[in-house]
C-alpha positions as CSV (number, residue, x, y, z in Angstrom):
1,X,122.4,88.6,192.8
2,X,123.0,84.9,193.8
3,X,121.3,83.7,197.0
4,X,123.2,83.3,200.2
5,X,124.1,79.8,201.3
6,X,123.6,78.2,204.7
7,X,127.2,78.8,205.6
8,X,127.2,82.5,204.6
9,X,128.1,84.6,207.7
10,X,125.3,87.0,207.0
11,X,122.8,84.2,207.8
12,X,124.2,83.7,211.3
13,X,123.4,87.3,212.5
14,X,120.2,87.6,214.5
15,X,117.2,89.4,212.9
16,X,117.2,93.1,213.7
17,X,114.7,94.4,216.3
18,X,112.9,97.6,215.4
19,X,113.1,100.6,217.8
20,X,109.8,101.4,219.5
21,X,107.8,103.9,217.4
22,X,106.1,106.9,218.9
23,X,102.9,108.1,217.3
24,X,102.9,105.5,214.6
25,X,99.9,104.5,212.4
26,X,98.6,101.4,214.2
27,X,96.2,99.4,212.1
28,X,92.6,99.2,213.2
29,X,92.7,95.3,213.2
30,X,95.3,93.6,215.4
31,X,94.2,90.1,214.6
32,X,92.8,88.2,211.7
33,X,92.3,89.8,208.3
34,X,93.9,93.2,207.8
35,X,90.8,94.6,205.9
36,X,87.0,94.5,206.1
37,X,85.6,96.2,203.0
38,X,85.7,94.2,199.7
39,X,88.1,96.6,198.1
40,X,90.6,96.5,200.9
41,X,90.3,92.7,201.1
42,X,90.9,92.5,197.4
43,X,94.0,94.7,197.7
44,X,95.5,92.5,200.4
45,X,94.6,89.3,198.4
46,X,96.5,90.8,195.5
47,X,99.5,91.5,197.7
48,X,99.6,88.0,199.2
49,X,99.2,86.5,195.8
50,X,102.7,87.7,194.8
51,X,104.3,84.8,196.7
52,X,106.7,87.0,198.7
53,X,106.5,84.8,201.8
54,X,107.9,85.9,205.1
55,X,108.6,89.5,204.0
56,X,104.9,90.1,203.9
57,X,104.4,88.5,207.2
58,X,107.1,90.6,208.8
59,X,105.6,93.7,207.1
60,X,102.2,92.8,208.5
61,X,103.7,92.6,212.0
62,X,105.4,96.0,211.6
63,X,102.1,97.5,210.4
64,X,100.2,96.2,213.5
65,X,103.0,97.4,215.8
66,X,102.7,101.0,214.5
67,X,106.2,101.1,212.9
68,X,104.8,103.2,210.0
69,X,105.1,106.8,211.2
70,X,103.5,108.6,208.3
71,X,101.8,107.7,205.0
72,X,100.7,110.1,202.3
73,X,99.1,109.2,199.0
74,X,100.3,111.5,196.2
75,X,99.6,111.3,192.5
76,X,100.2,107.6,191.7
77,X,102.6,107.3,194.6
78,X,102.5,106.2,198.3
79,X,105.2,108.0,200.4
80,X,105.8,106.9,203.9
81,X,108.3,106.8,206.8
82,X,108.9,103.6,208.7
83,X,110.8,103.2,212.0
84,X,113.2,100.3,211.8
85,X,116.2,99.2,213.9
86,X,118.1,102.5,213.2
87,X,117.3,105.8,214.8
88,X,116.6,107.5,211.5
89,X,113.3,106.3,210.0
90,X,113.4,104.8,206.5
91,X,111.8,106.5,203.6
92,X,109.5,104.4,201.4
93,X,107.9,105.1,198.1
94,X,105.6,102.8,196.1
95,X,104.4,104.0,192.7
96,X,102.2,102.8,189.9
97,X,102.4,104.0,186.3
98,X,99.6,106.4,185.6
99,X,96.9,105.5,182.9
100,X,97.3,107.4,179.6
101,X,95.0,110.2,178.5
102,X,92.8,107.9,176.3
103,X,92.6,105.3,179.1
104,X,91.4,108.0,181.5
105,X,88.8,109.2,179.0
106,X,87.5,105.6,178.7
107,X,87.4,105.3,182.5
108,X,85.7,108.7,183.0
109,X,83.1,108.0,180.4
110,X,82.2,104.6,181.9
111,X,81.9,106.1,185.4
112,X,79.8,109.0,184.2
113,X,77.5,106.7,182.3
114,X,76.5,104.8,185.5
115,X,74.6,107.1,187.8
116,X,74.2,104.4,190.4
117,X,77.9,103.8,190.2
118,X,78.6,107.5,190.9
119,X,76.2,107.5,193.8
120,X,78.1,104.7,195.5
121,X,81.4,106.5,195.0
122,X,79.9,109.7,196.5
123,X,78.6,107.7,199.5
124,X,82.1,106.4,200.2
125,X,81.7,102.9,198.7
126,X,83.6,101.3,195.8
127,X,81.3,99.7,193.3
128,X,82.1,96.1,192.8
129,X,82.5,96.6,189.0
130,X,85.2,99.3,189.3
131,X,87.8,96.8,188.5
132,X,85.9,95.9,185.3
133,X,85.7,99.6,184.3
134,X,89.5,99.9,184.6
135,X,90.1,96.5,182.9
136,X,88.0,97.5,179.9
137,X,90.2,100.6,179.5
138,X,93.3,98.4,179.6
139,X,94.3,99.3,183.1
140,X,94.6,97.2,186.3
141,X,92.9,98.9,189.3
142,X,95.2,96.8,191.5
143,X,98.7,95.8,190.4
144,X,98.5,92.3,188.9
145,X,102.1,91.5,189.7
146,X,104.9,92.9,191.9
147,X,106.7,93.9,188.7
148,X,104.0,96.4,188.0
149,X,105.1,98.5,191.1
150,X,108.1,100.8,191.5
151,X,109.1,100.6,195.1
152,X,112.1,101.9,197.0
153,X,113.2,101.9,200.7
154,X,116.2,103.6,202.2
155,X,117.0,100.7,204.4
156,X,120.1,98.5,203.8
157,X,118.1,95.4,203.0
158,X,118.9,94.0,199.5
159,X,115.4,92.5,199.1
160,X,112.6,94.3,197.4
161,X,110.1,94.4,198.8
162,X,111.6,94.6,202.3
163,X,109.5,94.4,205.4
164,X,109.3,98.2,205.5
165,X,107.7,98.4,202.1
166,X,105.3,95.5,203.0
167,X,104.3,97.3,206.2
168,X,103.5,100.5,204.3
169,X,101.2,98.5,201.9
170,X,99.4,96.9,204.8
171,X,98.8,100.3,206.4
172,X,97.5,101.6,203.1
173,X,95.1,98.7,202.9
174,X,93.9,99.5,206.4
175,X,93.3,103.2,205.4
176,X,91.4,102.1,202.3
177,X,88.7,100.7,204.6
178,X,87.9,104.2,205.8
179,X,88.7,106.2,202.6
180,X,88.2,104.3,199.3
181,X,89.1,107.4,197.3
182,X,92.7,106.6,198.2
183,X,92.7,103.7,195.6
184,X,91.8,106.2,192.9
185,X,94.4,108.7,194.2
186,X,97.0,106.0,193.9
187,X,96.0,105.4,190.3
188,X,96.6,109.1,189.7
189,X,93.3,110.9,190.1
190,X,92.2,113.1,193.0
191,X,88.6,113.2,194.3
192,X,88.0,116.5,192.3
193,X,89.4,115.0,189.1
194,X,87.1,112.0,189.5
195,X,84.1,114.2,190.2
196,X,84.7,116.5,187.2
197,X,83.2,114.2,184.5
198,X,80.3,113.5,186.9
199,X,79.6,117.2,187.1
200,X,79.5,117.4,183.3
201,X,77.2,114.4,183.2
202,X,74.6,115.9,185.5
203,X,74.8,119.5,184.0
204,X,71.6,120.7,182.4
205,X,71.5,120.2,178.6
206,X,71.4,123.2,176.3
207,X,68.7,121.3,174.3
208,X,65.1,121.8,175.4
209,X,64.3,118.8,177.6
210,X,61.7,117.9,180.2
211,X,62.5,117.0,183.7
212,X,61.7,113.3,184.4
213,X,59.2,114.4,187.1
214,X,57.3,116.9,184.8
215,X,54.1,115.3,183.4
216,X,54.0,117.1,180.0
217,X,56.0,116.7,176.9
218,X,58.5,119.5,175.9
219,X,56.6,122.5,174.6
220,X,53.2,121.0,175.4
221,X,51.2,122.7,178.1
222,X,47.6,121.9,179.3
223,X,44.8,124.4,178.3
224,X,43.4,126.4,181.1
225,X,40.0,126.6,179.5
226,X,38.1,128.5,176.7
227,X,38.5,132.2,176.1
228,X,41.4,134.5,176.9
229,X,44.5,132.6,178.0
230,X,43.3,129.3,176.5
231,X,46.3,127.2,175.7
232,X,48.5,129.2,178.0
233,X,49.9,127.7,181.1
234,X,52.5,128.1,183.8
235,X,56.1,128.0,182.6
236,X,57.8,124.7,182.9
237,X,59.7,124.4,186.2
238,X,63.5,124.5,186.1
239,X,65.4,121.2,186.0
240,X,66.3,120.1,189.5
241,X,70.0,119.0,189.7
242,X,68.9,115.9,191.7
243,X,66.0,114.9,189.4
244,X,68.1,112.2,187.7
245,X,68.1,110.3,191.0
246,X,64.3,110.0,190.8
247,X,64.6,108.2,187.5
248,X,66.9,105.5,188.9
249,X,65.8,102.0,189.7
250,X,65.7,101.5,193.4
251,X,69.2,101.1,194.9
252,X,69.3,98.7,197.8
253,X,72.2,100.5,199.5
254,X,72.0,102.1,202.9
255,X,74.6,103.9,205.1
256,X,73.7,103.7,208.7
257,X,70.1,103.0,207.8
258,X,69.8,106.0,205.4
259,X,69.2,105.2,201.7
260,X,72.2,106.2,199.7
261,X,70.1,108.2,197.2
262,X,69.0,110.5,200.0
263,X,72.6,110.9,201.2
264,X,73.9,111.9,197.7
265,X,70.9,114.2,196.8
266,X,72.5,117.3,198.5
267,X,75.8,116.5,196.7
268,X,74.0,116.9,193.3
269,X,73.0,120.4,194.3
270,X,76.7,121.1,195.0
271,X,78.2,119.5,191.8
272,X,75.5,120.5,189.3
273,X,76.7,123.2,186.9
274,X,74.1,125.9,186.3
275,X,73.1,126.4,182.6
276,X,73.7,130.0,181.3
277,X,70.7,132.3,181.0
278,X,69.6,132.9,177.3
279,X,70.3,136.4,176.0
280,X,67.5,138.7,175.0
């Protein structure tokens, strides 16, 4: 559609003023950058790199005013309501194409292979190389261009994105600070779906192995002395679900002064899959 000229009557109408929103999602930061964590900052940097100009500025103002009434992250889609200048809130959706099955297999395998990586996710932190994991699978964690998104708003504005869509994306960035799992949900995976390959990775092997904290080789037990019972010993202890954490190199990551390894240790108890008892 051709752009409007300076003498177009549409350009002489004053900008609409939004109705005051009640109970809207006011962003946590009213001045300065919209985000604090590296992943939220990265998301806002990507948004502002699209060169969309004043629409993003107006959207940021709407976000800080609390004009976004609700926001829900579904599978690969953000759905929201935004209070504009009309009484009925506008409906906004912003979607991303989901990775293919083989792409998810590559992503799952890469995440499961990095125990320290998984520990950071479980502690509520996005590892800095998550973008690399997605990129190597042929997927962009954050949309590289506006054309990668499918967005819709029920407002009468002809522009896409409009300020209502921009406001929703800024509120999403604000929520990413507190809940980094949202970025994976927007890419099409729930928390449980992300954890499933991690459960498989920490499940006890069906092959006879030795726990990393057990001092003897598989099948080798110390002799108790000469005579009856020589060569016999106590049975090997069962594999602890969290034993793999003891084999890690030290992780210099803390949450409120507590080492992240100690925070995730109870989670390994919960996600570990018990090996079946042998018959006989």
